[in-house]
CHARMM internal coordinates of N, CA and C (Angstrom, degrees):
IC EDIT
DIST 1 N 1 CA 1.4617
DIST 1 CA 1 C 1.5225
ANGL 1 N 1 CA 1 C 109.58
DIST 1 C 2 N 1.2853
ANGL 1 CA 1 C 2 N 115.58
DIHE 1 N 1 CA 1 C 2 N 135.82
DIST 2 N 2 CA 1.4590
ANGL 1 C 2 N 2 CA 120.50
DIHE 1 CA 1 C 2 N 2 CA 179.14
DIST 2 CA 2 C 1.5253
ANGL 2 N 2 CA 2 C 109.52
DIHE 1 C 2 N 2 CA 2 C -79.37
DIST 2 C 3 N 1.3127
ANGL 2 CA 2 C 3 N 115.22
DIHE 2 N 2 CA 2 C 3 N 146.75
DIST 3 N 3 CA 1.4564
ANGL 2 C 3 N 3 CA 118.69
DIHE 2 CA 2 C 3 N 3 CA -177.02
DIST 3 CA 3 C 1.5279
ANGL 3 N 3 CA 3 C 111.47
DIHE 2 C 3 N 3 CA 3 C -109.84
DIST 3 C 4 N 1.2968
ANGL 3 CA 3 C 4 N 114.80
DIHE 3 N 3 CA 3 C 4 N -173.69
DIST 4 N 4 CA 1.4620
ANGL 3 C 4 N 4 CA 122.23
DIHE 3 CA 3 C 4 N 4 CA -176.22
DIST 4 CA 4 C 1.5307
ANGL 4 N 4 CA 4 C 111.91
DIHE 3 C 4 N 4 CA 4 C -58.51
DIST 4 C 5 N 1.3242
ANGL 4 CA 4 C 5 N 117.49
DIHE 4 N 4 CA 4 C 5 N -39.28
DIST 5 N 5 CA 1.4637
ANGL 4 C 5 N 5 CA 120.54
DIHE 4 CA 4 C 5 N 5 CA -179.00
DIST 5 CA 5 C 1.5290
ANGL 5 N 5 CA 5 C 111.28
DIHE 4 C 5 N 5 CA 5 C -64.21
DIST 5 C 6 N 1.3288
ANGL 5 CA 5 C 6 N 116.50
DIHE 5 N 5 CA 5 C 6 N -41.45
DIST 6 N 6 CA 1.4624
ANGL 5 C 6 N 6 CA 120.27
DIHE 5 CA 5 C 6 N 6 CA 177.69
DIST 6 CA 6 C 1.5212
ANGL 6 N 6 CA 6 C 110.53
DIHE 5 C 6 N 6 CA 6 C -63.81
DIST 6 C 7 N 1.3147
ANGL 6 CA 6 C 7 N 116.75
DIHE 6 N 6 CA 6 C 7 N -44.62
DIST 7 N 7 CA 1.4652
ANGL 6 C 7 N 7 CA 121.79
DIHE 6 CA 6 C 7 N 7 CA -179.81
DIST 7 CA 7 C 1.5280
ANGL 7 N 7 CA 7 C 110.05
DIHE 6 C 7 N 7 CA 7 C -59.67
DIST 7 C 8 N 1.3357
ANGL 7 CA 7 C 8 N 116.39
DIHE 7 N 7 CA 7 C 8 N -46.60
DIST 8 N 8 CA 1.4643
ANGL 7 C 8 N 8 CA 120.77
DIHE 7 CA 7 C 8 N 8 CA -178.63
DIST 8 CA 8 C 1.5311
ANGL 8 N 8 CA 8 C 111.06
DIHE 7 C 8 N 8 CA 8 C -64.79
DIST 8 C 9 N 1.3274
ANGL 8 CA 8 C 9 N 116.88
DIHE 8 N 8 CA 8 C 9 N -40.70
DIST 9 N 9 CA 1.4649
ANGL 8 C 9 N 9 CA 120.48
DIHE 8 CA 8 C 9 N 9 CA 179.91
DIST 9 CA 9 C 1.5223
ANGL 9 N 9 CA 9 C 110.81
DIHE 8 C 9 N 9 CA 9 C -63.39
DIST 9 C 10 N 1.3265
ANGL 9 CA 9 C 10 N 116.74
DIHE 9 N 9 CA 9 C 10 N -43.35
DIST 10 N 10 CA 1.4656
ANGL 9 C 10 N 10 CA 120.44
DIHE 9 CA 9 C 10 N 10 CA 179.33
DIST 10 CA 10 C 1.5240
ANGL 10 N 10 CA 10 C 110.04
DIHE 9 C 10 N 10 CA 10 C -63.22
DIST 10 C 11 N 1.3151
ANGL 10 CA 10 C 11 N 117.77
DIHE 10 N 10 CA 10 C 11 N -44.61
DIST 11 N 11 CA 1.4646
ANGL 10 C 11 N 11 CA 120.93
DIHE 10 CA 10 C 11 N 11 CA 179.78
DIST 11 CA 11 C 1.5337
ANGL 11 N 11 CA 11 C 110.65
DIHE 10 C 11 N 11 CA 11 C -59.49
DIST 11 C 12 N 1.3251
ANGL 11 CA 11 C 12 N 116.68
DIHE 11 N 11 CA 11 C 12 N -45.17
DIST 12 N 12 CA 1.4630
ANGL 11 C 12 N 12 CA 121.71
DIHE 11 CA 11 C 12 N 12 CA -177.10
DIST 12 CA 12 C 1.5327
ANGL 12 N 12 CA 12 C 111.59
DIHE 11 C 12 N 12 CA 12 C -65.93
DIST 12 C 13 N 1.3275
ANGL 12 CA 12 C 13 N 116.47
DIHE 12 N 12 CA 12 C 13 N -49.22
DIST 13 N 13 CA 1.4651
ANGL 12 C 13 N 13 CA 120.20
DIHE 12 CA 12 C 13 N 13 CA -177.37
DIST 13 CA 13 C 1.5247
ANGL 13 N 13 CA 13 C 110.69
DIHE 12 C 13 N 13 CA 13 C -67.21
DIST 13 C 14 N 1.3257
ANGL 13 CA 13 C 14 N 117.43
DIHE 13 N 13 CA 13 C 14 N -39.63
DIST 14 N 14 CA 1.4674
ANGL 13 C 14 N 14 CA 120.16
DIHE 13 CA 13 C 14 N 14 CA -179.18
DIST 14 CA 14 C 1.5287
ANGL 14 N 14 CA 14 C 111.05
DIHE 13 C 14 N 14 CA 14 C -64.10
DIST 14 C 15 N 1.3360
ANGL 14 CA 14 C 15 N 117.30
DIHE 14 N 14 CA 14 C 15 N -35.93
DIST 15 N 15 CA 1.4744
ANGL 14 C 15 N 15 CA 119.93
DIHE 14 CA 14 C 15 N 15 CA 177.05
DIST 15 CA 15 C 1.5250
ANGL 15 N 15 CA 15 C 110.73
DIHE 14 C 15 N 15 CA 15 C -59.86
DIST 15 C 16 N 1.3225
ANGL 15 CA 15 C 16 N 116.34
DIHE 15 N 15 CA 15 C 16 N -35.71
DIST 16 N 16 CA 1.4608
ANGL 15 C 16 N 16 CA 120.61
DIHE 15 CA 15 C 16 N 16 CA -178.10
DIST 16 CA 16 C 1.5250
ANGL 16 N 16 CA 16 C 111.92
DIHE 15 C 16 N 16 CA 16 C -80.67
DIST 16 C 17 N 1.3250
ANGL 16 CA 16 C 17 N 117.20
DIHE 16 N 16 CA 16 C 17 N -41.58
DIST 17 N 17 CA 1.4625
ANGL 16 C 17 N 17 CA 119.99
DIHE 16 CA 16 C 17 N 17 CA -173.12
DIST 17 CA 17 C 1.5232
ANGL 17 N 17 CA 17 C 113.53
DIHE 16 C 17 N 17 CA 17 C -91.05
DIST 17 C 18 N 1.3292
ANGL 17 CA 17 C 18 N 117.63
DIHE 17 N 17 CA 17 C 18 N -29.89
DIST 18 N 18 CA 1.4726
ANGL 17 C 18 N 18 CA 123.23
DIHE 17 CA 17 C 18 N 18 CA -175.86
DIST 18 CA 18 C 1.5276
ANGL 18 N 18 CA 18 C 111.79
DIHE 17 C 18 N 18 CA 18 C 60.16
DIST 18 C 19 N 1.3288
ANGL 18 CA 18 C 19 N 116.07
DIHE 18 N 18 CA 18 C 19 N 22.02
DIST 19 N 19 CA 1.4617
ANGL 18 C 19 N 19 CA 120.84
DIHE 18 CA 18 C 19 N 19 CA -178.36
DIST 19 CA 19 C 1.5233
ANGL 19 N 19 CA 19 C 109.79
DIHE 18 C 19 N 19 CA 19 C -137.69
DIST 19 C 20 N 1.3245
ANGL 19 CA 19 C 20 N 115.85
DIHE 19 N 19 CA 19 C 20 N 125.54
DIST 20 N 20 CA 1.4645
ANGL 19 C 20 N 20 CA 119.79
DIHE 19 CA 19 C 20 N 20 CA 178.14
DIST 20 CA 20 C 1.5258
ANGL 20 N 20 CA 20 C 110.36
DIHE 19 C 20 N 20 CA 20 C -66.30
DIST 20 C 21 N 1.3255
ANGL 20 CA 20 C 21 N 116.37
DIHE 20 N 20 CA 20 C 21 N -39.15
DIST 21 N 21 CA 1.4621
ANGL 20 C 21 N 21 CA 120.06
DIHE 20 CA 20 C 21 N 21 CA -179.55
DIST 21 CA 21 C 1.5285
ANGL 21 N 21 CA 21 C 110.95
DIHE 20 C 21 N 21 CA 21 C -64.18
DIST 21 C 22 N 1.3276
ANGL 21 CA 21 C 22 N 117.58
DIHE 21 N 21 CA 21 C 22 N -47.08
DIST 22 N 22 CA 1.4621
ANGL 21 C 22 N 22 CA 120.78
DIHE 21 CA 21 C 22 N 22 CA 179.97
DIST 22 CA 22 C 1.5249
ANGL 22 N 22 CA 22 C 110.90
DIHE 21 C 22 N 22 CA 22 C -64.43
DIST 22 C 23 N 1.3219
ANGL 22 CA 22 C 23 N 116.53
DIHE 22 N 22 CA 22 C 23 N -39.09
DIST 23 N 23 CA 1.4620
ANGL 22 C 23 N 23 CA 120.76
DIHE 22 CA 22 C 23 N 23 CA 177.99
DIST 23 CA 23 C 1.5229
ANGL 23 N 23 CA 23 C 110.05
DIHE 22 C 23 N 23 CA 23 C -60.94
DIST 23 C 24 N 1.3132
ANGL 23 CA 23 C 24 N 116.70
DIHE 23 N 23 CA 23 C 24 N -45.68
DIST 24 N 24 CA 1.4659
ANGL 23 C 24 N 24 CA 121.26
DIHE 23 CA 23 C 24 N 24 CA -179.85
DIST 24 CA 24 C 1.5272
ANGL 24 N 24 CA 24 C 110.94
DIHE 23 C 24 N 24 CA 24 C -62.52
DIST 24 C 25 N 1.3135
ANGL 24 CA 24 C 25 N 116.90
DIHE 24 N 24 CA 24 C 25 N -42.84
DIST 25 N 25 CA 1.4626
ANGL 24 C 25 N 25 CA 120.22
DIHE 24 CA 24 C 25 N 25 CA -179.19
DIST 25 CA 25 C 1.5225
ANGL 25 N 25 CA 25 C 111.24
DIHE 24 C 25 N 25 CA 25 C -65.74
DIST 25 C 26 N 1.3259
ANGL 25 CA 25 C 26 N 117.34
DIHE 25 N 25 CA 25 C 26 N -43.18
DIST 26 N 26 CA 1.4625
ANGL 25 C 26 N 26 CA 120.57
DIHE 25 CA 25 C 26 N 26 CA -179.27
DIST 26 CA 26 C 1.5234
ANGL 26 N 26 CA 26 C 112.27
DIHE 25 C 26 N 26 CA 26 C -64.71
DIST 26 C 27 N 1.3243
ANGL 26 CA 26 C 27 N 116.51
DIHE 26 N 26 CA 26 C 27 N -37.00
DIST 27 N 27 CA 1.4619
ANGL 26 C 27 N 27 CA 120.40
DIHE 26 CA 26 C 27 N 27 CA -176.99
DIST 27 CA 27 C 1.5256
ANGL 27 N 27 CA 27 C 113.14
DIHE 26 C 27 N 27 CA 27 C -92.13
DIST 27 C 28 N 1.3165
ANGL 27 CA 27 C 28 N 116.90
DIHE 27 N 27 CA 27 C 28 N -9.90
DIST 28 N 28 CA 1.4579
ANGL 27 C 28 N 28 CA 120.44
DIHE 27 CA 27 C 28 N 28 CA 179.28
DIST 28 CA 28 C 1.5160
ANGL 28 N 28 CA 28 C 113.82
DIHE 27 C 28 N 28 CA 28 C 71.74
DIST 28 C 29 N 1.3340
ANGL 28 CA 28 C 29 N 116.06
DIHE 28 N 28 CA 28 C 29 N 34.28
DIST 29 N 29 CA 1.4628
ANGL 28 C 29 N 29 CA 121.25
DIHE 28 CA 28 C 29 N 29 CA 178.00
DIST 29 CA 29 C 1.5233
ANGL 29 N 29 CA 29 C 108.63
DIHE 28 C 29 N 29 CA 29 C -126.66
DIST 29 C 30 N 1.3127
ANGL 29 CA 29 C 30 N 116.75
DIHE 29 N 29 CA 29 C 30 N 169.38
DIST 30 N 30 CA 1.4659
ANGL 29 C 30 N 30 CA 119.81
DIHE 29 CA 29 C 30 N 30 CA -177.16
DIST 30 CA 30 C 1.5284
ANGL 30 N 30 CA 30 C 111.60
DIHE 29 C 30 N 30 CA 30 C -76.88
DIST 30 C 31 N 1.3298
ANGL 30 CA 30 C 31 N 114.43
DIHE 30 N 30 CA 30 C 31 N 156.84
DIST 31 N 31 CA 1.4696
ANGL 30 C 31 N 31 CA 119.72
DIHE 30 CA 30 C 31 N 31 CA 177.37
DIST 31 CA 31 C 1.5159
ANGL 31 N 31 CA 31 C 110.91
DIHE 30 C 31 N 31 CA 31 C -63.79
DIST 31 C 32 N 1.3275
ANGL 31 CA 31 C 32 N 116.91
DIHE 31 N 31 CA 31 C 32 N -34.28
DIST 32 N 32 CA 1.4615
ANGL 31 C 32 N 32 CA 119.73
DIHE 31 CA 31 C 32 N 32 CA 178.61
DIST 32 CA 32 C 1.5239
ANGL 32 N 32 CA 32 C 111.43
DIHE 31 C 32 N 32 CA 32 C -64.85
DIST 32 C 33 N 1.3203
ANGL 32 CA 32 C 33 N 116.83
DIHE 32 N 32 CA 32 C 33 N -36.97
DIST 33 N 33 CA 1.4639
ANGL 32 C 33 N 33 CA 120.52
DIHE 32 CA 32 C 33 N 33 CA 177.16
DIST 33 CA 33 C 1.5212
ANGL 33 N 33 CA 33 C 110.06
DIHE 32 C 33 N 33 CA 33 C -65.75
DIST 33 C 34 N 1.3256
ANGL 33 CA 33 C 34 N 116.47
DIHE 33 N 33 CA 33 C 34 N -43.06
DIST 34 N 34 CA 1.4663
ANGL 33 C 34 N 34 CA 120.59
DIHE 33 CA 33 C 34 N 34 CA 177.41
DIST 34 CA 34 C 1.5215
ANGL 34 N 34 CA 34 C 109.46
DIHE 33 C 34 N 34 CA 34 C -60.00
DIST 34 C 35 N 1.3161
ANGL 34 CA 34 C 35 N 116.63
DIHE 34 N 34 CA 34 C 35 N -46.32
DIST 35 N 35 CA 1.4683
ANGL 34 C 35 N 35 CA 121.31
DIHE 34 CA 34 C 35 N 35 CA -179.98
DIST 35 CA 35 C 1.5274
ANGL 35 N 35 CA 35 C 110.83
DIHE 34 C 35 N 35 CA 35 C -58.97
DIST 35 C 36 N 1.3225
ANGL 35 CA 35 C 36 N 116.44
DIHE 35 N 35 CA 35 C 36 N -45.45
DIST 36 N 36 CA 1.4627
ANGL 35 C 36 N 36 CA 121.39
DIHE 35 CA 35 C 36 N 36 CA -178.74
DIST 36 CA 36 C 1.5373
ANGL 36 N 36 CA 36 C 111.41
DIHE 35 C 36 N 36 CA 36 C -64.65
DIST 36 C 37 N 1.3322
ANGL 36 CA 36 C 37 N 116.71
DIHE 36 N 36 CA 36 C 37 N -43.21
DIST 37 N 37 CA 1.4621
ANGL 36 C 37 N 37 CA 120.03
DIHE 36 CA 36 C 37 N 37 CA -179.36
DIST 37 CA 37 C 1.5285
ANGL 37 N 37 CA 37 C 111.53
DIHE 36 C 37 N 37 CA 37 C -69.08
DIST 37 C 38 N 1.3267
ANGL 37 CA 37 C 38 N 117.88
DIHE 37 N 37 CA 37 C 38 N -34.64
DIST 38 N 38 CA 1.4644
ANGL 37 C 38 N 38 CA 120.27
DIHE 37 CA 37 C 38 N 38 CA 177.66
DIST 38 CA 38 C 1.5245
ANGL 38 N 38 CA 38 C 111.58
DIHE 37 C 38 N 38 CA 38 C -70.25
DIST 38 C 39 N 1.3183
ANGL 38 CA 38 C 39 N 116.82
DIHE 38 N 38 CA 38 C 39 N -26.99
DIST 39 N 39 CA 1.4645
ANGL 38 C 39 N 39 CA 120.61
DIHE 38 CA 38 C 39 N 39 CA -179.48
DIST 39 CA 39 C 1.5280
ANGL 39 N 39 CA 39 C 112.24
DIHE 38 C 39 N 39 CA 39 C -73.91
DIST 39 C 40 N 1.3256
ANGL 39 CA 39 C 40 N 116.64
DIHE 39 N 39 CA 39 C 40 N -17.73
DIST 40 N 40 CA 1.4697
ANGL 39 C 40 N 40 CA 120.05
DIHE 39 CA 39 C 40 N 40 CA 179.39
DIST 40 CA 40 C 1.5235
ANGL 40 N 40 CA 40 C 109.63
DIHE 39 C 40 N 40 CA 40 C -72.94
DIST 40 C 41 N 1.3241
ANGL 40 CA 40 C 41 N 116.63
DIHE 40 N 40 CA 40 C 41 N 127.34
DIST 41 N 41 CA 1.4627
ANGL 40 C 41 N 41 CA 120.48
DIHE 40 CA 40 C 41 N 41 CA 178.19
DIST 41 CA 41 C 1.5232
ANGL 41 N 41 CA 41 C 111.56
DIHE 40 C 41 N 41 CA 41 C -73.98
DIST 41 C 42 N 1.3180
ANGL 41 CA 41 C 42 N 115.09
DIHE 41 N 41 CA 41 C 42 N -36.40
DIST 42 N 42 CA 1.4663
ANGL 41 C 42 N 42 CA 121.03
DIHE 41 CA 41 C 42 N 42 CA -177.84
DIST 42 CA 42 C 1.5185
ANGL 42 N 42 CA 42 C 109.12
DIHE 41 C 42 N 42 CA 42 C -119.14
DIST 42 C 43 N 1.3241
ANGL 42 CA 42 C 43 N 116.83
DIHE 42 N 42 CA 42 C 43 N 156.97
DIST 43 N 43 CA 1.4623
ANGL 42 C 43 N 43 CA 119.29
DIHE 42 CA 42 C 43 N 43 CA 175.61
DIST 43 CA 43 C 1.5272
ANGL 43 N 43 CA 43 C 110.43
DIHE 42 C 43 N 43 CA 43 C -63.42
DIST 43 C 44 N 1.3271
ANGL 43 CA 43 C 44 N 116.94
DIHE 43 N 43 CA 43 C 44 N 149.67
DIST 44 N 44 CA 1.4661
ANGL 43 C 44 N 44 CA 119.11
DIHE 43 CA 43 C 44 N 44 CA 177.29
DIST 44 CA 44 C 1.5198
ANGL 44 N 44 CA 44 C 110.44
DIHE 43 C 44 N 44 CA 44 C -65.44
DIST 44 C 45 N 1.3058
ANGL 44 CA 44 C 45 N 116.29
DIHE 44 N 44 CA 44 C 45 N 147.72
DIST 45 N 45 CA 1.4733
ANGL 44 C 45 N 45 CA 118.55
DIHE 44 CA 44 C 45 N 45 CA -178.80
DIST 45 CA 45 C 1.5025
ANGL 45 N 45 CA 45 C 111.75
DIHE 44 C 45 N 45 CA 45 C -102.62
END
COOR INIT
IC SEED 1 N 1 CA 1 C
IC BUILD
């Protein structure tokens, strides 16, 4: 399960890159994980 730090990192990098693929590559995670974390309205608790 991804935690708050992962969620925050994805949000920050995606704002800069505007690309799910680039975000995934920079963070070393899958595009599906990026997609799932971006779909969350609130940070995971």
